[in-house]
N, C-alpha and C positions, 0 to 999 in steps of 0.2 A: 428520712434528709433534717439535717437541723435548717429549720427555718432560716430568714433573712437575718432579721435581730439577734436568733443565737447564736447565729456566726460573729457578727457585727459584738455583740458581747463577750465573745472571745479572744474579741483585738481590741480590749478596750487603750492597751498599751503597744506601742509602734516602736523602731530603733531606728534608726539611721546611724550614719556616722559620726555625726557630733553633735545630734538631737536625740531629746529622748521623748514621746509624745503621748498622755497618760490623760488619765480622768483629774479633772477640775477640783478644787474644794477650797472649803473657806478659809482656808488655810493660806490660798492664793490671792487674798482678795486683796491685802498690801500693795502685792505687787501690779497683780490687777490695776488698784487705783493709779497706780505710779503711770501707766500709760491710757487707761479709759477716759483720766482726768483731762490729759494732755490735749489741747485743739488739736495743735499739728498733727500726732498722731492719727484721729480717729475723726479729721475734719473730711471723710468722704466714705464715713463707716456708720457713726450713731451718736449721738446729738455727746458731748463730754461729759460724764459724771461729777455731778459736783462735789458729794461727802463720799467716804467708803462704805457708808452705810448703807448710798445707793447701788456702791459694788458687788458689797452682800448679797443685797436681796435680787442682784442679776442673776451671781452663780446661783443662791440657794430656787430659784424663780425658772432659770434654764437650766446648766449645767448639771444641779443638784436632781431637777424634777425628770429630766428628760434630756439622761446622759449619756445614752449611744450613737455613737457618729462624734462624740465632741470633746475634742482634745485639747490638754492645754502642751503649749509648747518650752519644752524644758534645755538649756545648753548642759550635755551631758558632764562637759568640763569645769563647769560651775558648778550646776544645779539652778540655776537663774529663771525662772518662770520670764519669759518674755512676750507674749502674745498665745493666741488660741486658733484654731480650725477646725471648722465644720461640717459637716451635712448636714443638708437641709432640704425643703420641698422634694421628698426622699417619693417618688413614684413605682412599686414596686411591679404594677403590672407591667410598667416599660422599662424597668431595666434599668432608672435615669434617677440623680440626685445631682443637687447646683451643691458648689461646694465653698462657702468664703472661709477670707482668713483675717487676721488681727496680728498686724506683729507692731512691738516698741518700738519708734524713730531713732534708738538708741543703736538698732542691732539695725538698721536698713545697711541694705548696697555691701553683703556679707552672702549672702546667695542660702538665708535659715529658709525665708518662706520657701522661696523652691524645693528647698531640698524636703521639706513638709508634706506641699502638696505632691510631689512624687511619693511617697509612703504613702500619702493616700490614696494615686491611682495606683499605686501596684495591689494596695488593699482591698480595691474597690472588684477592680479587672481578676485576681489571680485569686482571690478565696470569696468575693462576696456574687461573683459571677453578674456584674453589671454590666449594663449594655451602653451605656454612654455619664456622662461627666460632663454637668456646663456650671461657667460663672462667667459671671459680670462685674465691670468695670466704668466707675463714673470718665466719662473721655477726657474730664481736665487732671484725670489721676495716671498718667501713662505707664506708672513704675510698679501700676498691679498689673498691668498689663503686658509690659516684660515678664514678671513671673507666671503668667499666663503661658506665653509665647514658648519661652524656656523649659516648663512641665509638658511639653509637647502638646499644649493644645493647641487648636487652631482657632483662625477668628473666624466669626460666622456673619454677624450682623451690627449697623449700629442702628440704637431705635433714639430717635429722638423725641421730644418732651416726652419722654420714659417719667414722670415727675419731677415734684418741685424741689432744689434744695432746701434742709433741713434748715441751713442757717440765713438762707437770703429764699426767700420765697418767692421775689423777682425772678429768681435765675432759672429758668429751667433747663434740666441734667438730661443729656444724652446719653444713653448707654450701652457700652458696647460686650457684645455677648461673642464669649466661646466656647468651644465644648471640646470633647474627645470620644470618640469611639473605639470600642474593644478589637474592632478590626483597624484602624489606625494604630493602638496601641502594638498591638502584636505584631503590624508591619514595624513599627516604632522599634520594638525589642529584638526584633528579627537583626533589622540595621545594626543595634548600636551592637549584639553577638557577633555581626558579619567583622566587626572590627575592633572593639575594645570593649568591655563590659560596662555597665555604665554603674558610679558607687550608688546609685538615688535608686535606680529599676532592678535592681536584683537582691537576694536575700531581706528589705528593707521592713521586717514586719517579722514580729514572734510572738505567737501566744502570750498570754497573759498564764 
């Protein structure tokens, strides 16, 4: 039987109606720097990149050094690289992982993040046999929470004083936690099938 990471390696490319999720390369540095250097885009994610060399270092040390479970988000219609989606804190003994995403602000409000997250949820539960996916967001960034909710994830709890704001050390961040279990996913899929197929929850991944 193939191991978890062997299965993950077989799905380095995912496809949805409007998106291609694919490995990040150094050729993506310019497009990534365009949003990674923008304070508004990355306000709740990480300190803004100051130079394209910094972005290239991130790609090399993160996306090339440990590529499995990390995807660039690309618009199928234009080929534009608009963000990333990552699986991290993978716990194989529990069948659990955390997902995170970052999307260029020019593409907010169009459902792309939700579409990408749903594709990865399908992969995790249908192909990888995972038990639970979790995601977190800063309470001051409710738009990220809406992505989680629209993707079918359930609100779990608030975590006050979770960390200090990376831009304002006097601000304590309250983190909101969401989750989706395999049981919840299966129930949602059954309900969707009984009504109408979800364009993201069906046939949204393919082998590379």
